[in-house]
C-alpha positions in Angstrom: -11.2 -59.3 -33.3 -15.0 -59.5 -32.2 -15.6 -56.3 -30.1 -18.6 -56.8 -27.5 -20.3 -53.5 -26.1 -21.8 -53.4 -22.9 -24.3 -50.6 -21.6 -24.2 -51.1 -18.1 -27.0 -50.5 -15.7 -28.6 -51.4 -12.4 -30.8 -54.2 -13.2 -30.7 -55.1 -16.6 -27.6 -54.7 -18.8 -27.3 -54.7 -23.0 -24.6 -56.0 -25.2 -24.1 -55.6 -28.8 -21.6 -57.9 -30.6 -19.2 -56.1 -33.6 -16.8 -57.5 -35.8 -13.7 -55.0 -35.9 -12.4 -55.9 -39.5 -15.5 -55.6 -41.3 -17.6 -53.4 -39.4 -20.4 -56.0 -39.4 -23.0 -55.9 -36.2 -22.8 -59.5 -35.4 -26.0 -59.0 -32.6 -27.2 -56.1 -31.2 -29.8 -55.0 -28.0 -29.1 -58.9 -26.3 -31.0 -57.8 -22.9 -29.8 -59.6 -19.9 -29.9 -59.3 -16.1 -27.5 -58.1 -13.6 -26.7 -61.9 -12.2 -25.9 -65.3 -13.1 -29.0 -66.3 -15.0 -28.3 -62.5 -17.2 -24.5 -63.5 -17.1 -25.1 -67.1 -18.3 -27.5 -66.2 -21.0 -24.6 -63.9 -22.6 -22.0 -66.5 -22.1 -24.2 -69.1 -24.4 -25.2 -66.2 -27.0 -21.3 -65.8 -27.5 -20.4 -69.5 -27.0 -19.6 -70.5 -30.9 -17.2 -67.8 -30.3 -13.6 -68.4 -29.1 -12.9 -66.7 -26.1 -9.1 -64.9 -27.3 -10.9 -63.1 -30.1 -13.5 -61.5 -27.6 -12.6 -58.3 -26.2 -15.1 -56.9 -23.6 -15.5 -53.1 -23.3 -17.6 -50.9 -21.1 -18.1 -47.8 -19.5 -16.8 -46.3 -16.0 -19.9 -46.2 -14.5 -19.3 -46.8 -10.7 -20.7 -49.8 -8.6 -22.7 -51.0 -11.2 -20.4 -52.8 -13.6 -18.1 -54.1 -10.9 -20.3 -57.8 -10.7 -20.0 -58.1 -14.7 -16.1 -57.4 -14.5 -15.4 -60.0 -11.8 -17.7 -62.6 -13.3 -16.2 -62.5 -16.8 -12.3 -61.5 -15.6 -12.7 -65.0 -13.8 -13.5 -66.5 -17.1 -10.5 -65.5 -19.0 -12.0 -62.6 -21.2 -10.3 -59.5 -22.0 -12.3 -56.8 -20.3 -11.4 -52.8 -21.2 -13.0 -49.9 -19.3 -13.7 -46.7 -21.4 -13.9 -43.3 -20.9 -18.0 -41.9 -21.3 -16.5 -39.1 -23.4 -15.5 -41.4 -26.0 -18.8 -42.9 -26.7 -20.4 -39.7 -26.3 -18.5 -38.0 -29.3 -19.3 -41.0 -31.4 -23.1 -40.6 -30.2 -22.7 -36.7 -31.1 -21.1 -38.5 -34.5 -24.5 -39.2 -35.4 -26.8 -37.0 -37.2 -29.6 -37.8 -35.1 -27.3 -37.8 -31.9 -29.6 -40.7 -30.9 -29.4 -42.1 -27.3 -31.1 -45.3 -26.5 -29.6 -49.1 -24.6 -29.2 -50.4 -28.2 -27.0 -47.5 -29.8 -25.1 -47.2 -25.9 -24.1 -50.9 -26.4 -22.7 -50.5 -29.9 -20.7 -47.2 -29.5 -18.9 -48.6 -26.5 -18.1 -51.7 -29.2 -17.1 -49.4 -32.1 -15.2 -47.3 -29.5 -13.1 -50.3 -28.6 -11.5 -49.5 -32.4 -10.1 -46.2 -31.2 -7.1 -45.3 -29.7 -5.6 -47.8 -27.2 -7.2 -49.6 -24.1 -5.7 -51.3 -21.3 -7.6 -54.5 -19.9 -8.2 -55.0 -16.5 -6.0 -57.0 -14.3 -5.8 -58.8 -11.2 -3.8 -55.7 -9.5 -6.6 -53.5 -11.1 -9.6 -55.7 -8.9 -7.3 -56.2 -5.5 -6.8 -51.9 -6.2 -10.8 -51.7 -6.1 -11.2 -53.3 -3.5 -8.6 -51.4 -1.4 -10.2 -48.2 -2.9 -13.7 -49.9 -1.2 -12.3 -50.6 2.0 -10.4 -47.5 2.6 -13.5 -45.5 1.8 -15.9 -47.3 3.9 -13.0 -47.1 6.9 -13.4 -43.3 6.3 -17.4 -42.9 6.3 -17.0 -45.0 9.2 -14.5 -42.3 10.9 -16.7 -39.5 10.1 -19.9 -41.3 11.6 -17.6 -41.9 14.8 -16.3 -38.1 15.2 -20.1 -37.4 14.7 -21.3 -39.4 17.2 -18.4 -38.6 20.0 -19.8 -34.8 19.3 -23.3 -35.9 20.0 -22.3 -37.8 22.7 -20.3 -34.9 24.4 -23.4 -32.5 24.0 -25.5 -34.5 25.8 -23.0 -34.9 28.7 -22.8 -31.1 28.8 -26.2 -31.0 29.2 -27.1 -33.7 32.6 -23.1 -33.7 33.6 -21.1 -30.5 32.7 -18.8 -30.9 35.6 -17.5 -34.5 34.1 -15.1 -33.1 31.4 -13.0 -31.2 33.8 -13.1 -34.3 36.2 -11.9 -36.0 33.5 -8.4 -34.5 32.1 -7.8 -36.6 29.4 -11.3 -36.4 28.2 -14.6 -38.3 28.2 -13.6 -40.6 25.5 -12.0 -43.0 27.4 -12.5 -46.8 28.8 -13.3 -45.5 32.3 -15.8 -42.9 31.1 -17.5 -45.1 29.0 -17.7 -48.2 31.5 -19.5 -45.9 33.9 -21.8 -44.1 31.7 -22.9 -47.0 30.2 -24.4 -48.4 33.7 -24.7 -45.5 35.4 -26.0 -42.6 32.7 -27.1 -39.7 35.3 -25.7 -37.7 37.9 -28.5 -39.4 40.1 -27.1 -42.8 39.9 -23.8 -42.0 40.0 -24.3 -39.9 43.0 -26.4 -42.9 44.4 -22.9 -45.3 43.9 -21.4 -46.5 47.0 -17.9 -45.6 47.3 -16.3 -48.8 47.0 -18.5 -49.7 44.0 -17.5 -46.4 42.2 -13.8 -46.8 43.1 -13.8 -50.3 41.7 -15.6 -49.8 38.2 -13.1 -46.7 38.0 -10.1 -48.3 39.1 -10.6 -51.6 36.9 -11.6 -49.9 33.7 -8.5 -47.5 33.9 -6.4 -50.1 34.8 -5.7 -49.0 38.1 -5.2 -45.2 37.2 -7.8 -44.2 39.5 -7.9 -44.4 43.1 -10.3 -44.0 46.0 -10.2 -40.3 46.1 -10.9 -40.0 42.7 -14.4 -42.2 43.2 -15.1 -39.4 46.3 -14.6 -36.5 44.0 -16.5 -37.8 41.2 -19.2 -38.8 43.7 -19.3 -35.1 45.1 -19.7 -33.5 41.7 -22.4 -35.6 40.5 -24.4 -34.7 43.9 -23.8 -31.0 43.2 -23.8 -31.0 39.4 -26.0 -28.2 38.0 -26.6 -30.4 34.9 -30.2 -31.1 33.9 -32.5 -34.1 35.5 -33.5 -35.5 32.2 -34.3 -39.2 31.7 -34.6 -38.9 28.0 -31.1 -37.8 27.4 -29.7 -40.1 30.1 -31.4 -43.1 28.6 -29.5 -42.1 25.2 -26.2 -42.5 26.3 -25.2 -45.9 26.9 -26.8 -46.3 23.8 -24.3 -43.8 22.2 -21.5 -45.1 23.7 -22.4 -48.8 22.2 -22.3 -47.2 19.0 -19.1 -45.4 19.2 -17.9 -48.9 20.4 -19.2 -51.0 17.5 -17.6 -48.6 14.9 -14.3 -48.9 16.7 -14.8 -52.7 16.5 -15.6 -51.9 12.6 -13.0 -49.9 11.8 -10.0 -52.0 13.5 -11.7 -55.1 11.5 -11.6 -53.2 8.1 -7.9 -52.0 8.8 -7.2 -56.0 9.5 -8.4 -56.6 5.8 -6.6 -53.2 4.7 -3.2 -54.6 6.3 -3.6 -58.2 5.0 -4.8 -56.9 1.5 -1.7 -54.2 0.7 0.8 -56.5 -0.7 4.2 -55.7 1.2 6.3 -55.6 -2.3 4.7 -52.2 -2.9 7.0 -50.0 -3.9 5.3 -46.7 -1.6 5.6 -48.6 1.6 9.2 -47.7 1.6 8.6 -44.2 1.7 9.5 -43.1 5.4 6.4 -42.4 7.4 3.9 -43.8 5.5 1.2 -46.5 7.2 -0.5 -49.2 5.7 -4.4 -47.7 5.5 -2.8 -44.1 3.7 -0.5 -46.6 1.1 -3.7 -48.8 0.3 -5.5 -45.1 -0.2 -3.2 -44.0 -2.3 -2.9 -47.3 -4.3 -6.4 -48.3 -4.4 -7.2 -44.5 -5.8 -4.6 -44.4 -8.4 -5.6 -48.2 -9.2 -3.2 -48.0 -12.2 -0.1 -45.6 -12.6 -0.1 -46.4 -16.4 -3.1 -44.0 -16.6 -1.0 -41.4 -16.1 1.4 -40.1 -18.5 3.1 -37.6 -16.2 3.1 -36.9 -12.5 1.5 -33.6 -13.5 -1.6 -36.1 -14.4 -1.5 -37.5 -11.1 -1.1 -34.3 -9.6 -4.6 -33.4 -11.4 -6.4 -36.0 -10.4 -5.6 -35.5 -6.6 -6.6 -31.9 -7.0 -3.5 -30.8 -5.8 -2.7 -28.6 -8.8 -3.2 -24.6 -8.9 -6.5 -23.3 -10.1 -5.0 -20.8 -13.0 -6.2 -17.4 -12.5 -5.6 -15.5 -15.9 -7.0 -13.1 -17.9 -5.2 -11.0 -20.9 -2.2 -9.3 -19.1 -3.1 -10.4 -15.5 -2.0 -13.3 -14.2 -2.6 -14.3 -11.0 0.9 -14.2 -8.5 -0.6 -16.9 -6.2 -3.3 -19.6 -7.0 -5.3 -21.9 -4.5 -5.4 -25.7 -5.1 -7.9 -26.9 -7.5 -9.2 -29.4 -5.1 -11.2 -31.1 -8.4 -9.6 -34.5 -8.1 -10.2 -37.5 -5.9 -10.3 -36.3 -2.2 -9.9 -39.1 -0.8 -6.2 -39.4 -2.6 -5.5 -35.6 -1.7 -6.0 -36.8 2.1 -4.1 -39.7 1.9 -0.9 -37.7 0.3 -1.5 -34.5 2.3 -1.3 -37.1 5.5 1.5 -38.9 4.2 3.6 -35.7 3.4 3.1 -34.6 6.9 4.7 -37.8 8.3 7.8 -37.4 5.5 8.3 -34.0 7.3 8.9 -35.8 10.7 10.6 -38.9 9.1 12.5 -37.6 5.9 15.8 -35.2 6.1 14.9 -34.1 2.5 11.4 -33.5 3.0 11.9 -31.8 6.2 14.5 -29.0 5.0 11.8 -28.5 2.1 9.2 -27.9 4.3 11.1 -25.7 6.1 12.4 -23.8 3.1 8.8 -23.2 2.3 8.1 -21.8 5.8 10.8 -19.6 5.4 9.2 -18.0 2.2 6.7 -16.8 4.5 3.9 -19.6 3.4 1.6 -20.6 6.0 1.9 -24.9 7.6 -0.6 -25.7 5.1 0.5 -24.0 2.3 3.9 -25.3 2.6 2.4 -28.7 3.4 0.4 -28.4 -0.2 3.8 -27.9 -1.6 5.4 -30.9 0.3 2.5 -32.9 -0.9 3.4 -31.5 -4.5 6.9 -33.0 -4.1 5.2 -36.5 -2.5 3.0 -37.2 -5.9 6.0 -36.9 -8.2 8.0 -39.4 -5.8 4.9 -41.7 -5.5 4.3 -41.6 -9.3 8.2 -42.7 -9.9 8.5 -45.8 -7.7 5.0 -47.0 -9.1 6.1 -46.2 -12.7 9.2 -47.8 -12.4 8.5 -50.1 -9.6 11.6 -49.6 -7.5 11.9 -48.5 -3.8 12.1 -45.3 -1.8 15.7 -43.9 -1.7 16.5 -40.7 0.6 19.6 -39.6 -1.4 18.1 -39.6 -4.6 15.3 -37.4 -3.8 16.4 -33.7 -4.5 
């Protein structure tokens, strides 16, 4: 078997090929670019060997290796992603403990000789895509929330009475429609009553009547808000940004819904939605990477932070929060939905509350239980069955 080690970088990668049976270094320090010309040059370099006798290994290095993995996977190569700790141990075993691109690619190739390595599959690539989609969605939601807060702060300056008039809040279609065209108290006060009524009534689908238009116009005239053009001109821009982000989030959610296969066993969990399922699948990627549910628990950062020294052992511990925050959030969010949709999980949550634990503490324990369920469903590829949950 031939072991092709790839040292991944942003612009240029380095390859070394080792014969596993003899340990012979066939070639090393072959540098190629992170583009089609570079990938083609590597293909040409190894073209005299059969694809079936080559195993490609590379370290887990964030997004830099994704193009390489996708390209060579589609070509039919077996690709294994190696933990950087393994190659680090090999490097340190060398007396000189040297580090450069040539030696790194050789160490990566030789790391394939030790231990068992799981090869990249189409399922892995699908889950990689889900991970990117769900993380991008979360970043857009954070940006949208931040923009909404900024909009409210500006409205507090120029029209503080607005939040009292719209009981459901200023983030509604009626408010946005009005403020995009008339973003100041002067402009709203100058509107004809029929025009203001028409805007509110149409945007709210008949919710606001003529008397509401009269009240709003009166509020605008008597407002204590500051008349500042530099603030009022920024309001339509923020509203348009919120609407754009909302549109992008919906577009991503549509893509997520089409990417998550209906056959995934975790979709059978009561109360779980597609986005949460996609986040869990994307962050876990391959359940075979975890030998037990406790390791999955640690990966999510839901495991307890142990405090022990000598004869002392803490009676209560906080969760470590050392793992994937995205996975942790999805699990806790799903756990709360389970409490409201599953009798078994509801009883478990209430039993923890009866022990005097706070809502979030009890929810953390419920998420622990959910991790064991998720692990079992994915590991055995079975559907959720309420009567089997203990």
